[in-house]
N, CA and C of each residue as an Amber inpcrd file, in Angstrom:
protein
   384
  63.9860000 145.0590000  57.9630000  63.5130000 146.6810000  57.9490000
  64.4850000 147.7890000  56.9360000  64.2970000 148.1570000  56.5450000
  65.0010000 149.0250000  55.3420000  66.1600000 149.5770000  56.0330000
  67.3110000 149.9810000  55.3530000  68.0370000 151.1190000  56.4810000
  67.9590000 152.8230000  56.1050000  68.1040000 153.1310000  56.8330000
  67.9720000 154.4520000  57.3280000  68.3590000 155.6740000  55.9430000
  67.5090000 156.6040000  55.7530000  67.7790000 157.1110000  54.6280000
  68.9470000 157.4240000  54.3670000  70.1980000 157.5430000  53.5080000
  71.2310000 158.0330000  53.0460000  71.6480000 159.3530000  53.4350000
  72.2550000 160.0880000  54.2830000  72.9820000 160.9950000  54.2360000
  74.2400000 161.8060000  53.1820000  74.5110000 162.8340000  52.8220000
  75.6110000 162.4690000  51.4250000  76.4020000 162.9000000  52.7120000
  77.6770000 162.5770000  52.4210000  79.1920000 162.7350000  52.8050000
  80.1980000 163.2800000  52.2590000  80.9330000 163.7210000  52.1440000
  82.0370000 164.0420000  51.7650000  82.7960000 163.1430000  51.5190000
  83.3910000 162.8900000  50.7270000  85.0560000 161.6770000  50.5030000
  85.4990000 161.9330000  51.9250000  85.8930000 163.2360000  52.0810000
  86.9110000 163.3290000  53.0800000  86.6960000 163.5650000  54.4770000
  84.9430000 162.9090000  54.5650000  84.4630000 162.9720000  56.0840000
  84.2530000 161.3180000  56.0740000  84.2380000 160.4470000  55.3980000
  84.4770000 159.1040000  55.3590000  85.6070000 158.9130000  55.4450000
  86.8740000 159.3520000  54.5940000  88.2200000 158.6150000  54.3740000
  89.0620000 158.7010000  55.8780000  88.6560000 160.1930000  56.2880000
  88.7820000 160.6000000  57.9220000  87.8780000 159.5680000  59.4610000
  87.3180000 158.9270000  58.5350000  86.3970000 158.0510000  59.7380000
  85.5330000 159.0890000  60.9380000  85.2820000 160.1270000  60.2130000
  83.6950000 160.8910000  60.7600000  82.8500000 160.4520000  61.2050000
  82.4530000 159.8230000  60.1230000  81.3710000 158.3420000  59.7500000
  81.3870000 157.2050000  60.6940000  80.1750000 157.2150000  60.8390000
  80.0430000 156.1710000  62.4340000  80.0080000 154.2630000  61.3180000
  80.1180000 153.7490000  61.6910000  80.2830000 152.2680000  60.8300000
  78.7770000 151.9190000  60.9770000  78.1390000 151.2650000  59.6590000
  77.3570000 150.9040000  59.4270000  76.3210000 151.7890000  58.7600000
  76.4330000 152.9740000  58.9690000  75.7200000 154.2710000  58.7070000
  75.1910000 154.5060000  56.7720000  74.5670000 154.4350000  56.7490000
  73.8370000 154.8230000  55.2180000  74.6840000 156.0100000  54.9170000
  75.2310000 155.9830000  53.7010000  75.8620000 157.4730000  52.9100000
  75.8080000 157.1900000  51.5020000  76.4140000 158.6410000  50.8030000
  75.8140000 159.3840000  50.0880000  76.7540000 159.5350000  49.3320000
  78.3180000 159.4010000  49.2170000  79.0110000 159.8470000  48.5680000
  79.6230000 160.0720000  46.6590000  80.7070000 160.7810000  46.6300000
  80.9810000 160.8450000  45.3480000  82.4820000 161.0530000  45.0460000
  82.6840000 160.8230000  43.9130000  83.9840000 161.0680000  43.2860000
  84.9730000 160.4880000  42.2270000  86.0010000 160.5890000  41.7500000
  85.8330000 160.4280000  40.4170000  86.9920000 158.8830000  40.4760000
  86.4130000 157.9000000  39.6100000  86.9100000 156.5350000  39.8240000
  88.2520000 156.4420000  39.1690000  89.3550000 156.2720000  40.0330000
  90.9830000 156.0890000  39.7970000  91.5860000 155.0080000  39.8540000
  90.7420000 153.4880000  40.4290000  91.0400000 152.4550000  40.1690000
  89.9180000 151.5520000  40.5600000  90.2670000 150.2930000  39.8940000
  88.9260000 148.7820000  39.6770000  89.4830000 147.6080000  39.9350000
  89.3970000 147.1290000  41.2100000  90.0940000 145.8370000  41.1550000
  88.8260000 144.4020000  41.1100000  88.6830000 144.2260000  39.5780000
  87.9860000 143.0130000  39.9400000  87.5420000 142.1090000  40.8980000
  88.7490000 141.3800000  41.1950000  89.1250000 140.7980000  41.3040000
  88.6090000 140.4310000  42.9100000  88.7790000 141.4580000  43.4480000
  88.6860000 142.2380000  45.2350000  87.4990000 142.5500000  45.3320000
  86.9780000 143.1680000  44.0660000  85.5210000 143.5830000  43.9660000
  85.7600000 144.6670000  44.7650000  86.6280000 145.9180000  44.1090000
  87.2440000 147.0270000  45.0590000  86.6790000 147.9930000  43.8800000
  86.7630000 149.1710000  44.1530000  86.5980000 150.6290000  43.1620000
  87.6170000 151.7160000  44.3350000  88.4150000 152.6730000  44.1290000
  88.5150000 153.7670000  45.0170000  88.0920000 154.9460000  44.0590000
  87.2350000 155.9580000  44.6360000  86.8980000 157.1560000  44.0130000
  87.9660000 158.1240000  44.7140000  88.4280000 159.0880000  43.9640000
  89.1840000 159.8300000  44.3820000  88.3640000 161.6330000  44.6230000
  88.5480000 162.3810000  45.0810000  88.1580000 163.7090000  45.2210000
  88.9090000 164.8580000  45.7680000  89.1160000 166.1460000  45.4280000
  89.9670000 166.8080000  45.8700000  89.5070000 167.6790000  47.0230000
  90.1850000 168.3310000  47.8520000  89.8820000 169.8590000  49.2260000
  91.1030000 169.3780000  50.1030000  91.0490000 171.4350000  49.7680000
  91.8850000 172.1700000  50.6430000  93.1970000 171.8030000  49.9720000
  93.3120000 171.3090000  48.9270000  94.5500000 171.0830000  48.4190000
  95.3100000 169.3370000  48.5460000  94.4100000 168.5260000  48.8490000
  94.4050000 167.3210000  49.3890000  93.8190000 166.0320000  48.8860000
  94.3000000 165.2850000  48.1540000  93.5470000 164.2070000  47.4890000
  93.4350000 163.3260000  48.6050000  91.8610000 163.3600000  48.6940000
  91.0060000 162.1850000  49.3790000  90.6390000 160.6670000  48.6250000
  90.6240000 159.7370000  49.5980000  90.3880000 158.4110000  48.5910000
  89.7720000 157.5030000  49.2250000  88.1550000 157.4240000  48.4290000
  87.5720000 156.7000000  49.1050000  87.4600000 155.4380000  48.9790000
  87.1820000 153.7850000  49.4640000  87.5640000 152.2510000  49.1150000
  85.7260000 152.2440000  49.2640000  85.5900000 151.8260000  47.4710000
  83.8530000 151.0750000  47.7550000  83.9970000 149.8290000  47.1590000
  83.4330000 149.3640000  48.3730000  82.8840000 147.4720000  48.0270000
  81.9910000 147.2290000  46.5540000  82.2770000 147.1680000  45.5500000
  81.2120000 146.8840000  44.5590000  81.1250000 145.7420000  44.2300000
  80.6350000 144.5390000  45.4140000  80.0120000 143.1160000  44.9380000
  78.9870000 143.3640000  44.7290000  78.2350000 144.3390000  45.2470000
  76.2050000 144.1830000  44.9270000  75.8780000 144.8430000  44.1140000
  77.1300000 145.7720000  43.2640000  76.3690000 146.4990000  41.9320000
  76.9970000 145.8620000  41.0270000  77.8200000 144.6050000  41.0220000
  78.5210000 144.2110000  39.6390000  77.4580000 143.3710000  38.8170000
  77.7180000 142.6130000  38.1400000  78.3530000 143.5210000  36.7750000
  79.1670000 145.1820000  36.9390000  80.2860000 145.4590000  36.4280000
  80.2280000 146.8520000  36.5100000  80.8510000 147.1470000  36.0320000
  80.7780000 147.8320000  34.7210000  81.7760000 148.4420000  34.4840000
  82.4940000 149.5630000  33.8190000  83.1150000 149.8800000  34.4170000
  83.6350000 151.0520000  34.9910000  84.7320000 151.8950000  33.6410000
  84.6470000 153.1040000  34.4280000  85.2430000 154.0870000  33.3420000
  85.8540000 155.1220000  34.0300000  87.2160000 154.6810000  34.3720000
  88.1190000 155.1200000  35.1130000  88.6160000 156.9590000  34.2590000
  88.1180000 156.9250000  35.6350000  88.5130000 158.8840000  35.6120000
  87.2380000 159.3980000  35.4420000  85.9870000 158.6220000  35.5110000
  84.5380000 159.3890000  35.3980000  84.5420000 160.0330000  37.1000000
  83.5360000 160.4590000  37.1950000  82.5740000 160.9060000  38.2240000
  81.2670000 159.7180000  38.5220000  81.9920000 159.4550000  39.2290000
  80.6840000 158.5800000  40.2410000  80.1450000 158.8770000  41.3870000
  78.8110000 158.3610000  41.6320000  78.1580000 158.5860000  43.3130000
  77.4830000 157.2650000  44.0030000  78.0510000 157.1400000  45.1280000
  78.2520000 156.0210000  45.3600000  76.9340000 155.7880000  46.6960000
  76.0210000 155.1420000  47.2260000  75.0630000 154.9380000  48.3230000
  75.0220000 153.6040000  48.0550000  75.2640000 153.9250000  50.1960000
  75.8960000 152.4560000  50.4040000  76.0560000 152.5360000  52.0380000
  76.3820000 151.4240000  52.6820000  76.4990000 151.6320000  54.2050000
  78.3700000 151.4040000  54.1480000  78.9480000 152.3280000  55.6230000
  80.3080000 152.2720000  56.0180000  80.5500000 151.4990000  56.5680000
  81.8900000 150.4090000  56.8830000  82.5870000 149.4490000  57.4490000
  83.9780000 150.2170000  57.5370000  84.1480000 148.8250000  58.4250000
  85.5200000 149.4720000  58.6210000  86.0980000 148.1570000  57.9540000
  87.5880000 147.5820000  57.8440000  87.3070000 146.5690000  57.2700000
  89.7330000 146.7520000  57.3910000  89.7900000 145.5560000  57.4480000
  91.4020000 145.1870000  57.4510000  92.0250000 145.3320000  56.6770000
  93.1480000 146.3210000  56.5130000  93.8240000 146.7900000  55.6510000
  93.5430000 147.9030000  54.8320000  92.1500000 148.3500000  55.1150000
  92.0290000 149.2060000  54.0230000  91.3770000 150.7760000  54.9260000
  90.9970000 150.0140000  56.0050000  89.8470000 151.7030000  56.9520000
  89.1420000 151.1270000  56.7400000  88.5450000 152.2030000  56.2590000
  86.9570000 153.2350000  56.3060000  86.2420000 152.7150000  54.8220000
  85.6720000 152.0250000  54.5670000  85.1310000 151.5890000  52.9920000
  83.9930000 151.9290000  53.2970000  83.3280000 152.1070000  51.5770000
  81.3990000 152.0350000  51.6110000  80.9180000 150.9070000  50.9750000
  80.6040000 149.5340000  51.2680000  79.6740000 148.7880000  50.9600000
  78.8490000 149.0550000  49.7370000  78.7140000 149.1540000  48.6190000
  78.3140000 150.1540000  47.8900000  76.9660000 149.3310000  47.1500000
  75.3730000 149.6930000  47.8740000  74.3010000 149.7300000  46.6250000
  74.0190000 149.7840000  45.7390000  74.3670000 151.1580000  45.3100000
  74.1570000 152.1900000  44.0490000  75.3520000 152.6090000  43.4970000
  76.3240000 152.6140000  42.2320000  77.0980000 153.2740000  42.0220000
  76.7950000 153.4310000  40.8390000  76.5710000 155.3250000  40.8090000
  75.9630000 155.4430000  39.2930000  77.5110000 156.6150000  38.6140000
  77.3860000 156.3820000  37.5210000  78.4150000 157.5080000  36.8180000
  77.4090000 158.6170000  36.9210000  78.4120000 159.3420000  36.8520000
  77.2190000 160.8570000  37.1140000  78.6170000 161.7150000  36.4430000
  79.2160000 161.7510000  35.6000000  80.7050000 161.8840000  34.5390000
  79.9530000 163.9430000  34.2240000  80.0480000 164.6240000  33.9400000
  80.1050000 165.9870000  33.5610000  79.2190000 166.7800000  34.9950000
  78.8210000 165.9440000  36.0040000  78.5120000 166.9290000  36.9750000
  79.2320000 167.8780000  37.4990000  78.3990000 169.0940000  37.6560000
  79.3540000 169.8780000  38.2310000  79.6680000 169.6370000  39.8590000
  81.1440000 169.6460000  40.0160000  81.7290000 169.0880000  41.8530000
  81.0060000 170.2570000  42.2250000  81.7270000 171.4580000  41.8550000
  81.6400000 172.3130000  43.0920000  79.9760000 172.5670000  43.0730000
  79.2370000 172.3310000  42.8600000  77.8570000 172.9450000  42.3150000
  77.1240000 171.4510000  43.0000000  77.5740000 170.5860000  42.8720000
  77.3960000 169.2700000  43.9050000  77.8560000 170.0630000  45.3750000
  79.0420000 169.8730000  45.7050000  79.2770000 170.4340000  47.0960000
  78.7240000 171.5970000  47.9560000  77.8830000 172.1720000  47.0890000
  77.0100000 173.5790000  47.3650000  75.7440000 173.3140000  47.8260000
  75.5850000 172.1700000  47.0580000  73.9830000 171.5010000  46.8470000
  73.9590000 170.8280000  48.5500000  75.1540000 170.4340000  48.4950000
  74.9670000 169.6070000  50.0070000  75.0650000 170.2780000  50.8960000
  75.7830000 170.9510000  50.9090000  76.1840000 172.3440000  52.2350000
  74.9290000 173.1760000  52.3340000  74.0350000 173.0900000  51.3250000
  73.1400000 173.8650000  51.4310000  71.7400000 173.1900000  52.1520000
  71.9300000 171.4940000  51.5300000  70.5400000 170.1670000  52.6020000
  71.1870000 170.3890000  53.7840000  72.0350000 170.7070000  54.0810000
  73.0970000 170.6730000  55.8680000  72.4560000 171.4940000  56.3840000
  72.8540000 172.7820000  55.7710000  71.7640000 174.1370000  56.5750000
  70.8700000 173.7870000  56.2320000  69.6040000 173.7590000  55.9210000
  68.2660000 173.3880000  55.7520000  68.4380000 172.4640000  56.2630000
  68.5090000 171.4500000  56.8250000  68.0410000 170.7900000  57.9840000
  68.2270000 170.7910000  59.1890000  69.7750000 171.3370000  59.5840000
  69.7310000 172.2140000  60.6890000  68.7210000 173.0770000  61.0070000
  68.6880000 174.2140000  60.1610000  67.8770000 174.8160000  60.7060000
  66.4040000 174.6980000  60.9050000  65.7020000 173.0210000  60.4490000
  64.6520000 172.9330000  60.5820000  64.4630000 171.7600000  61.8410000
  65.7570000 171.4830000  62.1450000  65.8740000 171.1660000  63.5590000
  65.5920000 171.7510000  64.7940000  66.0040000 173.0770000  64.6860000
  66.4910000 174.0710000  65.3040000  64.7100000 174.5640000  65.5740000
  63.8350000 174.9000000  64.3940000  62.7360000 175.3490000  64.6100000
  61.5510000 174.6320000  65.0360000  61.8340000 173.0930000  65.0880000
  61.3270000 171.9350000  65.2220000  60.9590000 171.9360000  67.0040000
  62.9450000 171.9310000  67.3950000  63.1050000 171.4500000  68.9750000
  62.4760000 173.1180000  69.2720000  61.8870000 174.8080000  69.1110000
  61.7210000 175.7370000  69.5820000  60.2640000 175.4680000  69.7960000
  59.9740000 174.7660000  68.6910000  57.8920000 174.3180000  68.5740000
  57.2920000 173.5290000  69.7200000  58.2590000 172.1550000  69.1950000
  58.2180000 171.0010000  70.7950000  58.8580000 171.9210000  72.2220000
  59.0420000 172.6830000  72.7100000  59.6820000 173.3450000  73.7840000
  58.3270000 174.4860000  74.0990000  57.9790000 175.1810000  73.6700000
  56.7600000 175.4110000  73.2860000  55.5070000 175.0010000  73.9090000
C-alpha cells in the first residue's frame, strides 16, 4: 500500500511537533549540516526572527551529494527519534537552490486556503 499524498508543512510546524508521527510531509530549508556516518542532514528556515531546524534521515536517498547552504525540498514521513526529536525520513531530497522562498510560502498558504474552501463546499453539498 502506498503512503498518503504528502502535504506541505513549514519547517517550524515539524520542529514544534504539530505534525503527527508517520504522516507524509513535504518541507523545505537550507542545508546547514550533513553527517554521512549517521545518514543525517539538517535543514534550516527562518520564521518570525527565529531559526527552525528539521533533521532529515537520508538513508533512502543516498548516495547524496550535499551542497551546504543550498535550498532543499524533502518528501518523506515524520518520526520521533531518541535524542533528535521530530525528524523526516526522506524518500526524496531535491536541491532547489534559487527558488524564491517567500513565493513558496505564499503558494503553500494559498494551497491550504483552497483545500479548506473546497472541503467547506463539499460539506455543504453533502448536507443538502
